[in-house]
C-alpha positions in Angstrom: -89.7 44.1 -19.4 -93.0 45.8 -21.1 -93.0 47.2 -23.8 -94.5 50.7 -22.6 -92.0 50.5 -20.1 -89.1 49.7 -23.1 -90.2 52.7 -25.2 -87.9 55.6 -25.8 -87.9 58.3 -23.5 -88.5 60.9 -26.4 -92.1 60.2 -26.4 -92.5 61.6 -23.3 -94.3 65.3 -22.8 -92.0 67.8 -23.1 -88.7 65.8 -24.2 -88.5 65.4 -27.5 -85.5 63.6 -29.8 -82.7 66.5 -28.8 -83.2 66.4 -24.9 -83.7 62.4 -25.7 -80.3 62.4 -26.6 -79.2 64.6 -23.5 -80.8 61.8 -21.1 -79.1 59.0 -23.2 -75.7 60.4 -21.9 -76.4 59.7 -18.6 -77.3 56.6 -19.1 -81.1 57.4 -19.4 -82.8 56.0 -22.9 -86.2 54.4 -21.8 -89.3 55.1 -19.8 -88.0 52.9 -17.3 -84.4 54.3 -16.9 -85.9 57.3 -16.1 -88.4 55.7 -13.3 -85.4 54.4 -11.7 -83.4 57.5 -11.8 -83.9 58.3 -8.1 -83.6 61.6 -6.0 -80.8 62.1 -4.2 -82.5 64.3 -1.9 -85.8 65.7 -0.5 -86.7 69.2 0.6 -87.6 68.2 4.7 -90.4 69.7 5.7 -90.1 69.7 9.4 -87.4 72.4 9.6 -89.0 75.1 7.2 -89.8 78.1 9.5 -91.1 81.6 8.9 -88.6 84.8 8.8 -90.7 85.7 11.6 -89.8 82.9 13.7 -86.4 82.2 12.8 -85.6 85.9 13.8 -87.6 84.9 17.5 -85.0 81.8 17.9 -81.7 84.2 16.7 -82.5 86.3 19.2 -83.3 83.8 22.1 -79.5 82.5 21.1 -80.6 79.6 18.4 -77.2 78.1 16.7 -78.5 75.3 14.7 -79.8 75.3 10.6 -82.9 75.8 9.4 -84.6 76.4 6.0 -86.4 78.9 4.9 -88.5 79.8 1.8 -88.3 82.9 -0.5 -89.0 85.1 -3.2 -86.2 87.2 -4.7 -86.8 90.8 -4.1 -83.5 92.4 -5.0 -79.6 91.7 -5.5 -76.6 93.4 -5.8 -73.0 93.2 -5.8 -71.0 95.5 -3.1 -66.7 95.6 -3.7 -65.5 95.7 0.2 -61.8 95.0 1.1 -60.5 94.0 -2.7 -63.7 91.5 -3.1 -66.8 91.6 -4.8 -69.4 90.4 -2.3 -72.8 89.2 -3.6 -76.0 89.8 -2.0 -79.0 88.9 -2.1 -83.3 90.0 -0.5 -85.5 87.4 -0.5 -89.1 87.7 1.4 -91.8 85.5 2.6 -95.2 85.9 4.0 -93.9 87.5 7.7 -90.7 89.5 6.3 -87.4 89.8 4.9 -84.2 88.4 5.0 -80.6 88.2 2.8 -78.1 86.1 1.4 -74.5 87.0 1.6 -71.7 85.4 -0.5 -68.0 86.6 -0.4 -66.9 84.3 -3.6 -68.4 83.7 -6.9 -70.0 86.1 -7.2 -70.6 86.5 -11.0 -72.1 82.6 -10.3 -74.3 83.8 -7.9 -76.0 87.0 -10.2 -76.7 84.5 -12.9 -78.9 82.1 -10.4 -81.1 84.9 -8.1 -83.5 86.3 -10.5 -85.8 88.6 -9.2 -89.1 87.0 -8.7 -87.8 83.5 -8.3 -88.3 81.1 -5.0 -85.6 79.8 -3.0 -85.7 77.4 0.0 -82.4 78.7 2.0 -80.8 75.9 4.3 -78.1 77.4 6.3 -77.4 78.8 10.4 -79.0 82.3 10.5 -77.1 85.1 12.2 -78.5 88.7 13.0 -76.2 91.7 11.4 -75.3 94.8 13.1 -78.5 96.4 11.5 -80.3 93.9 12.8 -81.6 91.9 9.7 -81.9 88.0 9.2 -78.6 86.7 7.4 -77.2 83.2 5.9 -73.7 83.6 5.0 -72.6 81.0 2.0 -76.1 78.8 2.2 -76.9 75.9 0.7 -80.2 76.6 -1.8 -82.5 75.3 -3.9 -84.6 76.7 -6.3 -88.2 75.8 -6.7 -91.6 77.1 -8.1 -94.3 79.6 -6.8 -96.8 76.3 -7.2 -94.4 74.4 -4.9 -93.8 77.3 -2.6 -97.5 77.3 -1.9 -98.1 73.5 -2.1 -94.9 72.9 0.4 -96.0 75.3 2.8 -99.6 74.7 2.5 -99.8 71.1 2.0 -96.1 69.6 3.6 -95.4 68.7 0.6 -92.0 66.7 0.5 -89.9 68.0 -3.0 -87.5 65.8 -4.7 -84.5 66.9 -5.8 -82.6 65.1 -8.7 -79.0 65.2 -9.8 -78.8 67.7 -12.4 -75.8 66.9 -14.9 -74.3 69.2 -17.3 -76.0 67.3 -20.2 -79.5 67.9 -18.9 -78.6 71.5 -18.1 -77.5 72.1 -21.6 -80.8 71.2 -22.6 -82.3 73.8 -20.4 -83.5 70.9 -18.1 -83.5 72.5 -14.3 -84.8 71.0 -11.0 -88.7 72.0 -11.7 -88.6 70.9 -15.3 -87.1 67.5 -14.6 -89.8 66.6 -11.6 -92.4 67.4 -14.2 -91.2 65.0 -16.6 -90.7 62.6 -13.7 -94.0 63.3 -12.6 -95.8 62.6 -15.4 -93.8 59.6 -16.3 -94.8 58.5 -13.1 -98.2 58.8 -13.4 -98.5 57.3 -17.1 -96.4 53.9 -16.9 -95.5 53.1 -13.1 -98.8 50.7 -13.7 -96.5 48.6 -15.8 -94.2 47.8 -13.6 -93.7 44.1 -13.2 -92.7 43.0 -9.7 -89.4 42.0 -8.7 -89.4 40.3 -5.6 -91.2 37.2 -5.0 -94.9 37.7 -2.7 -93.7 35.6 0.2 -90.6 38.0 0.8 -93.0 41.2 0.2 -95.4 39.8 2.6 -92.6 38.4 5.0 -91.0 42.3 5.5 -94.3 44.3 5.1 -92.5 45.8 1.7 -94.7 48.3 -0.8 -95.2 46.6 -4.2 -92.9 48.1 -7.0 -95.0 50.5 -8.4 -96.2 52.4 -4.6 -92.0 52.1 -4.0 -91.1 53.5 -7.1 -93.9 56.1 -6.6 -92.5 57.1 -3.3 -89.0 57.3 -3.9 -89.7 60.0 -6.3 -92.8 61.9 -4.8 -93.0 60.6 -1.1 -96.7 60.8 0.3 -95.2 61.4 3.7 -91.9 60.7 5.3 -93.1 56.7 6.6 -93.9 55.9 2.8 -90.3 57.4 2.0 -88.7 55.0 4.5 -90.7 52.1 3.3 -89.6 52.6 -0.1 -86.0 53.2 0.5 -86.0 50.5 2.9 -87.4 47.9 -0.3 -85.3 49.5 -2.8 -82.3 48.3 -0.7 -82.9 45.2 0.1 -83.7 44.1 -3.6 -80.2 45.4 -4.3 -78.4 43.4 -1.5 -81.0 40.7 -2.0 -79.7 39.8 -5.5 -75.9 40.1 -5.1 -76.6 38.1 -2.1 -78.2 35.6 -3.8 -75.1 35.8 -6.5 -72.7 35.3 -3.8 -74.5 32.2 -2.0 -74.5 30.5 -5.6 -71.2 31.3 -5.8 -70.8 29.3 -2.3 -72.6 26.1 -3.4 -71.6 26.0 -7.0 -67.9 25.4 -4.9 -69.0 23.4 -2.5 -71.0 21.4 -4.6 -67.9 20.7 -7.3 -66.6 17.1 -7.5 -63.8 16.8 -5.2 -62.1 13.2 -4.3 -59.1 13.6 -3.2 -59.4 15.3 0.8 -55.8 15.4 2.6 -54.6 13.1 5.5 -52.1 13.2 8.1 -49.5 10.6 6.3 -46.4 11.3 7.9 -44.7 13.1 11.3 -43.6 16.3 8.7 -45.9 19.2 10.7 -44.6 17.9 14.0 -41.3 17.6 13.0 -41.4 21.0 11.8 -43.3 22.4 14.9 -40.4 21.2 17.1 -38.1 23.5 15.0 -40.1 27.0 15.8 -38.2 28.7 18.7 -41.5 30.1 19.8 -44.7 28.8 20.5 -47.9 29.3 18.4 -50.8 31.6 20.0 -53.7 30.0 21.0 -55.6 31.9 18.2 -52.7 30.8 15.3 -53.8 27.2 16.5 -57.2 27.7 16.5 -57.1 28.4 13.2 -54.4 26.2 12.3 -57.4 23.6 13.5 -60.2 25.2 11.4 -57.4 24.9 8.4 -56.9 21.0 8.9 -60.8 20.1 9.2 -61.3 21.9 5.8 -58.2 20.1 4.0 -59.5 16.6 5.1 -62.9 17.5 4.3 -64.3 16.1 0.4 -64.6 19.7 -0.3 -62.3 22.1 -1.4 -61.5 24.8 1.2 -62.1 28.4 0.6 -61.3 30.2 3.3 -60.4 33.8 4.4 -57.6 34.7 6.9 -57.2 37.9 8.7 -54.8 38.6 10.7 -53.4 42.2 12.1 -49.6 43.2 11.0 -47.6 40.9 12.7 -50.1 38.1 14.1 -48.2 35.2 12.6 -50.5 34.9 9.2 -47.4 33.7 7.2 -46.5 31.0 9.5 -49.9 29.4 9.6 -49.9 29.7 5.9 -46.8 27.8 5.9 -48.0 24.7 7.9 -51.1 24.6 5.7 -48.8 23.7 3.3 -46.6 21.6 4.5 -49.7 19.7 5.2 -50.7 19.8 1.5 -46.8 18.9 0.7 -47.5 15.4 3.3 -49.9 14.2 0.7 -47.8 14.6 -2.6 -49.5 18.0 -3.6 -47.6 21.5 -4.7 -48.3 24.5 -3.5 -48.8 28.6 -5.0 -48.1 31.5 -2.8 -49.4 34.4 -5.2 -48.6 38.1 -3.4 -48.4 41.3 -5.1 -45.6 42.7 -5.4 -41.9 42.1 -6.0 -40.3 42.9 -2.7 -42.7 40.7 -0.8 -42.4 37.6 -3.1 -38.8 37.8 -2.1 -39.2 38.5 1.6 -41.6 35.3 1.8 -39.2 33.4 -0.6 -36.3 34.3 2.2 -38.6 33.4 5.7 -39.9 30.6 4.5 -36.9 29.5 3.0 -35.3 29.8 6.6 -38.2 27.7 8.3 -37.3 25.0 6.2 -33.7 24.6 5.9 -33.8 21.7 8.2 -36.4 19.7 5.2 -35.7 18.8 1.8 -38.6 20.6 -0.1 -37.9 22.2 -2.9 -39.0 26.2 -2.9 -38.8 28.4 -5.9 -38.9 32.2 -6.4 -40.8 33.1 -9.5 -40.6 36.9 -10.6 -40.7 38.6 -13.7 -36.9 39.7 -13.2 -36.0 36.3 -12.6 -33.7 35.8 -15.8 -34.4 33.8 -18.7 -32.5 30.6 -18.5 -33.8 30.5 -14.6 -37.6 31.1 -15.3 -37.2 27.9 -17.8 -35.5 25.5 -15.2 -37.8 26.7 -12.7 -41.5 26.1 -15.5 -40.1 22.7 -15.8 -39.4 21.8 -11.9 -42.8 22.8 -11.4 -44.6 21.1 -14.3 -42.6 17.7 -13.2 -43.7 18.3 -9.6 -40.2 18.3 -8.5 -40.9 22.3 -6.5 -43.5 21.9 -4.2 -43.8 25.6 -3.3 -43.3 28.4 -5.7 -43.7 32.1 -4.4 -44.0 34.5 -7.2 -46.4 37.7 -8.2 -48.4 38.2 -11.5 -45.6 36.0 -13.4 -47.2 33.0 -11.9 -50.2 33.8 -13.8 -48.6 33.2 -16.9 -49.9 30.6 -19.2 -46.6 28.4 -20.0 -46.8 27.7 -15.5 -48.4 24.1 -15.8 -48.3 22.4 -12.2 -48.1 18.6 -11.8 -50.5 18.5 -8.9 -51.8 21.8 -7.2 -53.2 21.5 -4.6 -52.9 24.3 -1.9 -53.3 28.1 -2.8 -52.2 30.9 -0.9 -53.0 34.4 -2.3 -51.6 37.4 0.1 -53.7 40.4 0.0 -56.0 39.0 -2.1 -57.9 42.6 -3.1 -54.8 43.8 -5.1 -55.8 41.1 -7.6 -58.9 40.5 -9.4 -61.5 38.0 -10.0 -60.3 36.8 -13.5 -56.7 36.7 -12.8 -57.3 34.7 -9.2 -59.3 32.2 -11.7 -56.4 31.5 -13.7 -54.4 30.3 -11.1 -57.6 27.9 -9.7 -57.2 26.4 -12.9 -53.8 25.6 -13.3 -55.2 22.9 -10.7 -58.1 20.3 -10.0 -60.4 22.2 -7.5 -57.6 23.2 -5.3 -57.8 24.5 -2.0 -57.7 28.4 -1.5 -56.5 29.9 1.8 -57.0 33.5 1.3 -54.6 36.4 3.6 -54.9 39.7 4.6 -53.3 42.5 6.6 -56.5 44.9 5.6 -58.8 44.0 8.3 -62.4 43.6 7.2 -65.1 45.3 8.5 -67.7 43.2 9.6 -70.7 44.5 7.3 -68.1 44.3 4.2 -66.8 41.1 5.3 -70.3 39.4 5.7 -71.9 41.0 2.7 -68.9 40.7 -0.2 -67.1 37.8 1.3 -70.1 35.9 2.2 -69.2 32.7 0.0 -65.6 32.3 2.2 -65.3 30.9 5.4 -63.3 33.5 7.8 -61.3 32.9 9.8 -59.5 35.4 12.2 -56.1 35.3 14.1 -56.7 38.3 16.8 -53.7 37.8 19.3 -50.6 39.6 18.9 -47.5 36.7 19.9 -46.5 36.5 23.3 -43.5 38.2 24.2 -44.8 41.7 22.0 -45.6 45.2 24.0 -48.3 47.1 22.7 -46.8 50.0 20.0 -47.1 53.4 22.1 -49.0 55.4 19.6 -47.8 59.7 20.3 -49.4 62.9 17.8 -47.0 65.8 17.9 -47.4 68.9 16.2 -44.4 69.9 14.1 -42.9 72.6 16.6 -42.2 69.0 18.5 -39.7 67.7 15.4 -36.6 68.9 17.5 -37.7 67.2 20.5 -38.8 63.9 18.5 -35.4 64.0 16.4 -33.9 64.3 20.5 -35.4 61.5 20.9 -34.4 59.4 18.3 -31.0 59.9 18.9 -31.4 59.2 23.0 -32.8 55.9 21.8 -30.3 55.2 19.6 -28.0 54.9 22.5 -30.2 51.8 23.7 -29.9 50.4 20.3 -33.1 51.6 18.9 -33.5 52.5 14.8 -35.9 54.4 13.7 -38.2 54.8 9.8 -38.9 58.3 9.1 -41.5 58.1 6.6 -42.9 61.3 4.0 -45.7 61.0 1.9 -43.7 61.9 -1.1 -40.4 61.0 -3.3 -39.7 64.5 -4.3 -41.7 68.4 -3.8 -44.6 68.9 -5.1 -45.7 72.3 -6.0 -49.1 72.0 -6.0 -49.1 69.8 -2.5 -46.8 71.2 0.2 -45.8 68.2 2.1 -42.1 67.0 3.0 -40.3 65.0 0.6 -37.9 62.0 1.4 -34.9 62.8 -1.2 -35.2 66.4 0.4 -35.4 65.7 4.1 -33.1 62.7 4.0 -30.5 65.3 2.7 -31.5 67.8 5.8 -31.8 65.1 8.5 -28.5 63.5 7.4 -26.7 66.8 7.7 -28.3 69.2 10.1 -30.7 66.9 12.3 -28.9 63.7 13.1 -25.4 64.0 11.8 -23.9 61.6 14.1 -26.2 58.7 13.0 -25.7 56.5 9.6 -29.2 57.7 7.4 -30.3 55.9 4.6 -33.0 56.3 2.1 -35.4 54.2 0.3 -38.5 55.0 -2.0 -40.3 53.8 -4.9 -38.4 55.0 -7.5 -35.9 52.3 -6.6 -36.0 48.9 -8.2 -37.1 45.8 -6.1 -33.6 44.7 -5.3 -32.4 47.9 -4.6 -34.9 48.2 -2.0 -34.1 45.0 -0.9 -30.4 45.9 -0.3 -31.1 49.0 1.7 -33.9 46.9 3.5 -31.2 44.4 4.3 -28.1 47.0 4.9 -31.0 48.7 7.6 -31.7 45.2 9.3 -27.6 44.3 9.5 -27.4 47.7 11.0 -25.7 50.0 8.7 -28.4 52.0 9.5 -29.4 53.7 12.2 -32.4 55.6 10.6 -34.2 54.6 7.1 -36.0 58.1 5.6 -38.5 56.3 3.5 -41.7 56.8 1.7 -44.9 54.4 2.0 -42.7 51.6 0.7 -41.5 50.1 4.0 -45.3 49.4 4.3 -44.6 46.1 3.3 -41.1 44.8 4.8 -38.9 42.4 6.3 -39.0 42.5 10.2 -36.2 43.8 11.6 -36.3 43.2 15.7 -34.1 47.0 16.6 -36.4 49.2 14.7 -38.7 50.4 17.0 -39.2 54.1 16.7 -41.3 55.0 13.4 -42.2 58.8 12.9 -44.8 59.6 9.8 -44.6 63.1 8.7 -47.9 64.7 7.2 -49.9 61.9 9.2 -52.9 63.3 7.9 -52.3 62.6 4.4 -52.4 58.8 5.0 -55.7 56.9 5.3 -56.2 54.9 8.3 -55.2 51.5 7.5 -52.1 52.5 6.1 -51.2 54.6 9.0 -51.7 51.4 11.0 -49.7 49.3 8.5 -46.6 51.8 8.3 -47.1 51.4 12.3 -46.7 47.3 12.2 -43.1 48.0 11.0 -42.0 48.7 14.7 -42.8 46.7 17.6 -41.5 43.2 15.9 -39.2 42.4 19.1 -39.5 42.1 22.8 -39.0 46.1 23.4 -41.2 48.7 23.7 -42.2 50.2 20.0 -42.8 54.2 19.6 -45.3 55.8 16.0 -44.6 59.3 16.1 -47.3 61.1 14.4 -46.3 64.5 13.7 -49.3 66.7 12.1 -49.3 70.6 11.6 -49.9 71.9 15.4 -53.5 72.7 15.0 -54.5 69.5 13.8 -52.5 68.0 16.5 -54.2 69.5 19.5 -57.7 69.5 17.9 -56.8 65.5 17.5 -55.4 64.9 20.6 -58.7 66.7 22.5 -61.5 65.7 20.0 -64.1 62.8 21.4 -66.2 61.4 18.3 -69.2 59.7 18.2 -70.3 58.6 14.9 -73.9 58.0 16.0 -74.5 61.6 16.4 -71.9 63.0 13.6 -73.3 64.7 10.6 -72.4 63.5 7.7 -71.3 67.1 6.8 -69.3 67.2 10.0 -67.4 63.7 9.9 -66.7 65.1 6.5 -65.1 68.7 8.0 -63.2 66.8 11.4 -61.7 63.4 8.9 -58.6 63.8 9.6 -58.8 65.0 13.5 -61.2 61.5 13.8 -58.6 59.8 11.6 -55.6 60.6 14.0 -57.3 60.2 17.0 -58.2 56.9 16.3 -54.5 56.0 16.1 -54.2 57.1 19.1 -56.9 55.4 20.4 -57.0 51.7 18.8 -54.2 49.4 18.8 -56.0 46.6 16.6 -56.5 47.0 13.0 -59.8 45.9 13.4 -61.5 48.5 15.4 -59.3 51.0 12.8 -61.1 49.3 9.9 -64.7 49.8 10.9 -63.5 53.7 11.7 -61.9 53.8 8.3 -65.4 52.3 6.7 -67.2 55.0 8.5 -65.2 57.3 7.2 -64.0 56.5 3.4 -66.6 53.4 2.6 -65.5 50.2 1.1 -64.3 51.3 -1.9 -62.1 53.4 -0.9 -60.8 50.8 1.9 -59.0 48.7 -0.9 -58.1 51.7 -3.0 -59.0 49.2 -6.5 -61.7 48.5 -8.8 -60.3 44.9 -8.6 -61.4 44.0 -5.3 -64.4 43.0 -6.0 -66.8 45.5 -4.0 -69.5 46.1 -6.9 -71.0 49.9 -7.0 -74.0 49.7 -5.3 -76.5 52.6 -5.7 -79.1 52.0 -2.6 -77.4 50.2 0.0 -75.3 51.8 2.5 -73.1 49.0 3.7 -71.8 51.0 6.8 -75.2 52.3 7.5 -78.0 49.2 6.6 -76.8 46.2 8.4 -80.1 44.7 9.6 -81.4 45.1 6.0 -78.1 43.3 4.7 -78.7 40.8 7.4 -82.1 40.1 6.2 -81.1 39.9 2.8 -78.5 37.4 3.0 -80.4 35.9 5.4 -83.2 35.3 2.9 -80.8 34.9 -0.2 -78.8 31.8 1.4 -81.8 29.9 3.0 -83.5 30.5 -1.0 -80.1 29.2 -3.0 -79.6 26.2 -0.6 -82.6 25.1 -1.0 -82.9 25.5 -4.5 -79.4 25.7 -5.7 -80.6 26.0 -9.5 -83.7 28.4 -9.1 -86.2 25.8 -10.6 -88.7 26.0 -8.0 -91.9 27.9 -9.6 -91.8 30.0 -6.2 -88.1 31.0 -7.2 -89.4 32.0 -11.0 -89.1 35.7 -10.5 -85.2 35.8 -8.3 -84.0 33.4 -11.3 -85.3 35.8 -14.3 -84.0 38.7 -12.6 -80.5 37.2 -12.1 -80.5 36.2 -15.8 -81.5 39.1 -16.6 -79.7 41.9 -14.7 -77.1 40.2 -13.3 -75.8 37.3 -15.7 -72.7 39.3 -16.8 -71.4 40.8 -13.9 -68.6 39.2 -12.2 -68.8 40.6 -8.8 -67.5 37.5 -6.5 -65.2 38.4 -4.2 -62.8 35.3 -4.6 -62.6 32.6 -7.2 -65.8 31.9 -9.0 
């Protein structure tokens, strides 16, 4: 970095040591840091109107949102209907208009001072006196100079996030813009290029100094969009370089033990199955077999909806490894899921002499010692466990295949620890949380991806119904009637106990009410997260054995054993759940050839709205999406049965970080690129990165010096790989 750009910002005009401390608290220490502190939004000249024009539009029935600039003339606080109402009167060159707030009068009284200029954005209305009014508008304070420049020249005004640390140093919108403008004028030409010339020419990008200038003070919207495109491309390009290096590093690792079909083990196992594998499962197995037979370690992601048959695919893959004298480790996130997989796989292999062990923290010390010895000497062929498998005292004799279930729940270092217990073992990562295409392409670009997109042949699509709370008596009656046909039901609530802060139904409270009042003739069970995993397991097995007709639960049943007769699930306060969680819960039913039902229950008005909403993300603004999120989610559950369709919608609603709900997912905190909207930029950046790394893995060519330097300088310490680094 240029010595000029590495200077402390205290030497900039209007800052000094004291204000520099405030900037430091938000991560801005050098001049370069300040140059890369970009606006969060811009004031759009295209929507600016004069008050006289707005008045004409409103009279003619205009119902949209506009922006208007005015000078504060006067303000007043009026007490009416037991509330303080704040009004401010503004004027522009053609007339007057007013803004009104029915809450927060004390705050707004300090904000709007006579003589100040504001850009007001909102939907205009006419009062009964014919005044032009904006109710609870968005607003931005601008200077008189900016107001004149904006109106006369069509200047684009940037707005920056103003954290409290800056506000406490008396730095406002206008003063921050002046500080950054001064820095841009004096120092932007010291910026060194951060992309090779061939990429800049290929994509017709602005040079880096022009990019930075136009991100702060764009000449016009065309230049602003060009600058945004360049900075987004650069961010995702360098991430994709890391992903590509990660992939090719794995491919180039020494690996001299490809698997071969040696006996009839897999064939004999397939002959014991009481069902036929789907075409999709067979295709995936073919892909996995090719990986295992190659002289490179497998690194494959297996996606499949709830109930699509991923476990049987993983088991057959493990048999392939066992046939080659290798051991298999099956890593899962929870003890109840580990126990379920252990019982399922043990049942499938009961006719085969294959030693399987369950290794979880609750196993007794004496049993643990025996299992550890059995793993070390190679006697155990399949070990299924949780984080306990990562303990240092677990040593494998010949670890050849690792299966990781719901891999996003494990951090990169945890996964690496298990991999290090073998000599370049094959890796099969499974998820029942479908991964949106752009996320898969970006974050999981170093993995080969297989998808099971077909359900078992005897499965009927689950009927999903949305009802208001006023229909609960009918729903309970439906459960009673279906119970005569052998149906069992889950009734799910979001909380274990009542919360005073959130008025949601609680499992423990409603369990008593359902048992005593709504379904007194049925046998009712209860399961929730405060039970130990053994207690949960007992309840689930009792339910499976028909000791209960109805199981009242929290979301702990999101992952659980298959219960063929449990074909009704009622999800209360459905608006409180995310789409992927709703889909996972729905997957608890429909595990047989019977018709299954998922009944979502929500507030009456939301149910009515959700059943009738017709959304299209291309035409909905971000504020509209935010406003209708709950209705969009519930409507999507009715409309789509595929987890992959729902994942795309969830991705658009919540973004990548919240889908998995964990910082361990390997998803970096991108500052500029939008993984939902910027598909075209991501695709180009990935193609460029993979092409460059494929041809020059260690970036030794002179033409790649910039890329190598940027990676070493900015990314060498970041562990952001999706799979095993």
